[in-house]
N, C-alpha and C positions, 0 to 999 in steps of 0.2 A: 519557548523551545523551538517551534516550527515557524516562527515569523508571524507578523501581525496578520490577522484575518485568516490564518491557515485552517482553523476549524471550519469556517464557513466554506472555504474552497474545498476542503475534504468532503464535507457533507454534500456540496453540490456535485462533486466528482462522482461520488458513489450513488447519487440520486438520479443522475441523468438517465433518461429513458432511451434505450436502444436495444438492439438484439443481444448485445453482450453486456448490458448494464448489470452492475452488481447491486443487489439490494442494500438498503441502508444497513449500517452495522448493527445487527440484532443478533443476540446470541443464538436464537433458534436458527437463523439463516446460516450461521457458521457451524453449528453442531449437526445440522441435518441437511447436508448438501444434496441437491438433486442429482441422481445418478446420470452419468453421461452428458451432463450439461457442460458446455465449454467454460473454462475459467478465464476471466479477463486477465491478460498479462500486461504489465507496465514496464516500460523501459526505465532506466535510471534517470534519464532526463525528464520523463513524464512525472515520476514520483517526486523528484526534487522540485519541479515546478509547482506541483500540487501543494507541497509543504513549504514552499518559499525558502528553500535551502539550496545550496550548491550541489551539483552532481558529485563534486569532489568530496563533500561531507559524507554522502552515502557510500562512496568508495572507501573512505577512511573508516566508516563504521563497519563495513564488511570485513576489513582487516583486523578489527578489534572485537568482533562479535557483538557489536551494538547495532541496534536497528532491526528492521524486519529481515528475516532470512531471505537471501536471494536464491533463485533457482537458475541452474544453467540449462539453456535450451541450445544444444549444439555448443558453439563457442560464444553465445550471447548470454548476458546476464539479464534476467527478467524477474519481476516480482509478481506473485499471484495476488490479485486484488483482495480476495477474502483473507489471506494470510496477513497482508498489510493492514487491513481494517482491524483484525483481531489484535495484532501487535500494537497498533495505535491505541485501541481501546484499553489494553492492559498496561501500557507504558507511558501514558501521557505525563509529560513533565520529568520523565526519568532520564532521557538522553539529553545531550548538549550540555 
């Protein structure tokens, strides 16, 4: 669905240590977010690269209601990393 080795890239992406790193996809991390902690935002290009798909595929999914829900930040489309991780966990193999 997401291209060869996408699971490894996704795990690496969410496991990177930095000030804005998102914890590995664990239900407890998604269900109990820390108050006032900044949420990592991804561009369409970043998410597409992580999943080894085309940014156009994400744009097409947005138009049909498939894929993780995008958020508008001003006039920019962004994806919240915890929302993406939850969608990915719940929908592996469902899209494409």
